[in-house]
N, C-alpha and C positions, 0 to 999 in steps of 0.2 A: 448413318451419321449420328454421332453422339453429341448431345448438347446438354448443358447444365441448366436446370430450371430451379433456381433458389426460391424458397418460400419461407418467410419468417412466421413461425407459429407459436402458440402459447405453450404447448408442450410437445415433446418429440412424438408422442403418440398421436397427436392431432393430424400429422401427416401433411400432405400438400394437395389435398383433393381440390382445393379452391384455386390452385394456380392456373392461370390462363395458358393455353398452349402457345408456344413460341414458333413463329414461322421461319425465323432465321437462326442459324446457330449462333450462340453467344460465346464470347471470349471470356474466360475466367479472369477475375481481377489479378493484377500482377503485383500488387502491393497490399500487405496487411499493416494497418496502423493501429497500435494500441496506445491510447492516451489514459494515463492514470493521474488523477488529481488527489494528492495525499490529503486525507481528512475531509473529503467532500461528502457531506450528508446529502441525502436525496432532497431534503427540504430547501437546500441552498439553491437548487435549480428552480424549484417551485417559487421560491421567494424572489429570485432574480429575473425570472423569465420576462416579466413585463418591461424590464429595462435592458434586456439583452438585445444586441444588434448583430452579433458576430457568430462565432463557431458554436457556442453552447446553444444559442437559439436554433441554429441550423441543424445540429444533431438532435435536439429535443423535439423539433417540430417536423423535420423531414425524415428522421430515423424512427426506429422502433424502440420505445422506452419501456423497460420492464420496471414499473414504478415500485413494485413491492419487493424487489430483489434485496437480499440480505445475506450476510455471512451466517452460517449455522453454528459457529463455534465460539468458544470463550475468549481466547487470546486474540482480540482484534487489534493487532499491531502491524507496523509497516512491513516487516520482513515476511510475516505470515500471509498478509494480504497480497503482496506482490507475487509471492510464490504460488498462491492459489490461482491468481489471474494467469500467470505464465504457464502453469502446468495442468490446470483443470483438476487438481487434487487438493485435498484438505490437509491441514497440518499433521494429523496423525500419520499420514502417508508420505507427504513430501518432506517432513522432518524439520522444517523451518518454523518451529513452534513459538519462538520469541525473537525479539531483536537481539538478545544475548541470553544465553543460558549458562548455568553453572557446570563447568567441566569437572566431573568428579575425579578424573585422573590427575589433572594439574592443580586442582583446588583454586581455580580462577574463573572469572566470568569470561565467556567466549562469545564475541560478536558473531552473528549468524553467517557472515561472509568471510570471516577471518580464515586465513590459510597460510600457515608457516612455510609451506613449500614453494610459494611464489613471492614475487616482490612487486610492490606498487611503483609506478613510474609517474613522476610529476612533470607536467608540461612547463611549469615555471619555477621549478625548484625540486629539491630532493624530497620524495614522499616517504612516509613511514609505513612499516608493516606490509602485509600482503593480503589481497582479497580475491576471492573466486567463488564459484558455485559448488565447491567441493562438498559442502554439507547438504546440498540439495539432492534428495534421494531419488527423484524421478525426472524424466526428461521434460523439456519444454516444447511448446508448439514451435518456437523459433528454431530449435534444433531439428525438429521434424521437417520444417520447410527447407532448411539448408541441406539436410540429408536427401530428401526426396526430390527436390526441384533444383538444387544448386543455387538457391536464392541467397542473397546477402542479408545479414542481420545486424541491426544497429540499435543500441540502447543508450539513452541519455537521461541524466537526472542530477540533482544536487546530492543525492545519497547513493552510496554503494549498495546498501540493502534494498534499494528500489530498482536500480538499473540491472544489477546482476541477476536476480531471480527471474526477471522477465525474459532474458535470453538464454540463461543456463551456462553450460561449461565452455561453449565456444561462441565467438561473435566476430563479425567482420570489423566492427568498431564499437567501443564502449567507453564512456567517460562519465565521471562524477566529480563533484566539487568538494574539496577538502578545505575546511575553514582556515587551516594553517598554511597549506601549501598550494591551494588553488586546484585547477583542473587536473584530474588524475586518471590513470588507467592501470592495468596490471599485466605482468608477464604471463599470466594465465591466458591472455588473449592475444598478445603481440610481444615480441622480444624487445621492441623499442617503441618510441613515440611514433605515431602515424604522422607522416609529413604534412598532410593537408590539415589535420587538427592542430599541429604545431604552428603552421602558418596562420590558421584562423584565430587561435588564441593570441598570437603575437599582434595580429592586425586589429583585434577586437578585445583589448584588455578590459577585464572587469573593473579595474580601478578607474576607468573613464567615467563611471557613474559616481565617483566620489564627489560629495557636495551637492548632489541632486536633491531636490525636494519632492517628497511624496505628499501630494495633496489629494483630496477626494476627487474622483473622476467627475461626479455629478454634484449638483448643489446639495447642501446638507439636508434639505427637506425630502430628498429621495431616499434617505437612509432611515431605517427603523431604529427606535431606541435612542440612547444617549451616547455621546462620544467618550464618556469617562465612566464606564460601568464599574460598579463595585467589584473589587477583586482582580481587576486587570493588572497585569505586570507588563514589563516592556524591556527591550534591549538597552544595554548601556548607552547613556547619552540621549535617550529619547524620553518623552513624557507620555502620558496616557492619551493625549489628544492630538489631533492634526493641527498643523502640518508636522511631518517627520523629515528632518534633514539628515542625509547620510553624512557621516564623518568623513574627513579627508585623510585620516591616519588609520593605520592598522595598530591594534586589533579591532577597535570598535567598528570600522567600516565593513569588514567582511561579515561580521555577525548581523549588522543592520541590512546589508545588501541582500543577504539570503532571505531576510524577513520583509523584503519590499517587493512590489510587483515588477521592479526592474529585473530581478532575477528570472522571473517567468518569461519576460520579454526576451531576455538574452537566450534562454533555453529554446524558446520557440524559433528564434532566428538561427540558432545552432542546428536545430533539426532541419530547417530548410536548407542550410548549407550542406548537411549530410546527404539530403536528397539529391542535390546538385552534384556533389563530389562523386558519389557512387552510382549516379544514374538510377536511383531506386525506382522500381516500377517500370523500368525501360529495358530490362534484360530478358533472358529466356526463362528464368525461374520466377518463383513467387518470393519477392523480397519482404522483409519484416522491419518495421520501424517502431520502436517503443520510446515514448516520451513520458516521463513521470515528473509532474510539476510538484515540487516540495514546499513551495513558499506558504501555501495555505495552511499546512500543518504547523510550520514554525510560527506563523502569526497566530493561529488558533490556540496553540498551547499558551501563548502569553497574553492574548487579548480576549479570548473566548469567542464562542460561536455567534453571539448576538452583537459583537462589536462592530463599529463602523469600519475598522480595519479589515476584518474578515469579509464584510459585505463588499468593500472596495476591491479587495484582491480578486473576488469572484467576478465582479463586473469587468475588471481589466483582463482577467483570464479569458473571458468570453471573446474579447477582441484579439488576444494573442492566438487563441486556437483558431479563430476566424481567419487570421492572416496566414496561418499554416495551411489550413484547408484551401484557401485561395491559391496558395503557392502550389499545392498538389494538383489543383485543377489545371494550372498552366503547364506544369512540368510533366505530370503523369497522365492527366486527363480525367475529367469528371466521368465517373462510371468505370474507371480502371483501378480503383482502389476501394477497400472496405475499411471501416473504422469501428473500433469498439472503445467506448469511454466508460470508465468506472472509477472506483476509489478503493483504497486498501482498508479503510475503516472510516467511521464517523468520529464523533466527539461528544462528550457531555458538557452541560452548561457549567458555568463557574459555581463552585461549591458555595460561595458566599451568596449566591442567588437562589439557593435551595433552603427552605425552612427546615431547621433541625438537622442539617447536614454538617459535615466537617471534613478535615483532612487527617490522615494517619500515615506516617512513614513506615517503611518496611521494618525498621528497627523495633517498632513496638510489637510486631508479630513475632520476631525472633526472640525478643525479651520474654514474651508470654510463654513461648515454648520452653526456653531455658528455665524460667521460674517454675513452670509446672513439673519439670523433671528433677529439679533439685531435691525435693523430699524423697524421691525414689533412688536416685543415683549419686546424690551429692552435687555441689556446685560445679558447673562446667559449661562449655560452649557446645551445646548439642545441636543448635540450629546455626547454620553457617552463612546462608545467603537468602535474600529475598529478591525475586524478579516479578514484581507486581503481584499477580495472583499465585505465583509458584514459589513455594518455600522449600528450601533444601536443608537436610540435616547432615551431620557429620558421618563419616564411615562408621559402620557398626551400630549406629543408633537404631535403625529400623529393626535389626535383630533383637535388640534389647526390648523394643516395644512389642514385638511379636511374642516375646516370652513373658511379658508383663502387661496383660490387658488393662489393668488399672492405670498404669502409667500412660498407655496409649489413649485411654479415655480422658485422662486428666489434661492431655495436650489439647484435644479438641474442645474440651470444656473451657479451658483458659482462652483459646482463640475466640470462641463464640461470645465470651464476655466483653470482648473489645467492642466499643461502640460502632466501629466502622464496618464490622464484618457481619454479613447475613448468613454465610455458609462456610463451613470448614470440614474437609474430609480427606482421608488418605487416598493417595493416587492408586493404591491397590483396588479401591472400589470402582475405578473406571478403566482398569487395565484390560479387562476381557473384551473381546470384539463385540459381544452383545451389548455392552454399555453404550455403544454408538447408536443403538436403536432404543435406548431406555425411554420409558414413558415420562420420567422426571426430566424436564427440560434443562435443568441445571447440570445434572449428571451427564446428560447426552451432549450438551455443548462442551463440557469439560473433556469428555472422552474424545470428541472430534479434534481437540487441541492437544491430545496427549501422545507423547512419544516416550517409551520407557527409558531410553538412554539420555534424554535431554530435558524432559519435564521435571517439575519439582516432585518432592516426596509427599508434600501436603498441598492441597489446592484450597484457596480461599476466594470468596466472592464478596465484594463490598456491597453495602446497602445502597439503594438508589440515592444518588446525590452525593455520596461519600467518595472521596478520592484516596487511593493508597499512594499518594505522592505529596510531598511538601514543597516541591521545586517548581511545578507548573501551575499556571492559573487554571487551566482546563486540561483534561486528558481523556484517554480512551483505554481500551483493553478489557472490556467486560462483555457480558451477553445481553446488555440492555439495548433496546431498539436504537437509541441515539448513536451507539457504537457499531451495531451490526448492519443497519439499513444504509445502503449506498446505491447510487444510480448504476444501472446496466443499460447501455444504449448501443444499438448497432445502426450503422449507416453505410449505404453503398448500393451497388447494383443488386436488384432483387429483394431489397429490404423495404417493405412497405412502411409508410409513415403511420404512426399511431401509438397510443399508450396501451400497454398490456397489463393486466392483473395476473394473479396466479403466482405460483412458486417459481423462483429463479434465484440462482446464486452466482457470484463471480466465478465459481468453478465451471460454469457453463460457457464462459467466454472463449476459452481455447478450443474446445470441440466445435463450437458454433463457427468460429472463424475458419477452422480447418475445413468444415463442411462447405462454407461459402466459396472457398477457393479450390475445392475439389481435392483436398489432401486430408483424408480422414485421419483424425487424431484420437487415439484411445485415451480417454480421461475417466478413470474409474469412478470419480466422485462428481463428474459433470456430465451433461448431456447436450447434444446439439439442439439449440432452439431453432435451428434452421435444418430443414430436411431437403436433401438433394436427390433428385431422381434422374436417372439416365434414360433418355428417349432415343431409341435407335431407329 
């Protein structure tokens, strides 16, 4: 008789020696649940834990929490992070290096999930464009579960670049929210709207939240800091301080709704409805449910990580996740599902709250390159695009620089003179595979984010506290701890409660979940933090 004995360990090498023998055969979990909280830093859980009463408390105290988990790469952005969680691979391998990269063939910025061969379908109106996982270069755990067990796979989020990389090229159901057209899917996954989703959205319109007031969940004394921090920005029609009243008209309403905890509540209930509609966790295969909560990211970009708004979103998300877990207990059964919780990246503090820091837009970097090359080649547009840390030059410029070392050196010298930049180097310095094991942490992190067809020609890294953006109050996308360190928590049968130290990354999530449900998943950049042994 074969029985699965799961044991959560610090490293794969530690094995399962301490696992107690089981006297009865165990049934493997029938549902994998991946919860991603966009922009959640590890310290958000530490800060909020005394006030949590719901799902975040349950996961953090009853699951195994790898407190030191962090992304090892430079481009800590949404598409890269969700792709790493979904595939167990890092950006250099899965290819989703940025939220949008410069397409050298078309001369335009290309969103990571953009696909001109498919068409988006709006549930409440005509949707624009097309989105799919066509640019994702490696398979996902969700695809493996569907292929190996016949399981159903569902992904839900406010963002296409969050939901799509978690499931991959195929899914039983997928939906995201477009600010202009509402809930959306794609012909990459279904030729028409799914009837149950169509009915759900019609019966539960987002606009029902119009006019609602977002007030702090707890009394103001429970929140750290002030409610009107220096540097905070806010959606149209709102102020820096509570309460925040949602507009009754579009467009202000949809922008505000996504930046309110009401969007998280809606998404949590939608996930519960998906469990009911598909009978997730109650079939013969191992089903997969991914829910990516985006509100924290949208709020964090505008109010910053120390704001009362961010603190309140996390407090309320604790309850939203708790309600979802309670629903799974009732419908699937406690002990019949496994959960992984993580984030796609963290976030830095407001620049205005750093001494000696500031903001710099991408145009300054492009101007520095063009100015440096003018004495060598004449006035011209040699640099064509900036994608935060990735700078792209026009066709033929790299060949000119290779032939003129003085011009190449002048470009880097000009960039390093900019007050915002700590490092600047050519992508050719990190293109070789050995760069991914470089002793220099900056070069190593950049190499792990580098894909030759999609990454920039020149890589820059901002100084601590500096932002390469003038539009957000706070942002991410660097190799600093506040951007890289995120929670990695596992919960479910065979997962012991406790906090673990040691190395772990979100790339370990997919292989760990695969091991927990008995479906080995090869993830070259991740490893199972759970070891399964077969006892005959």
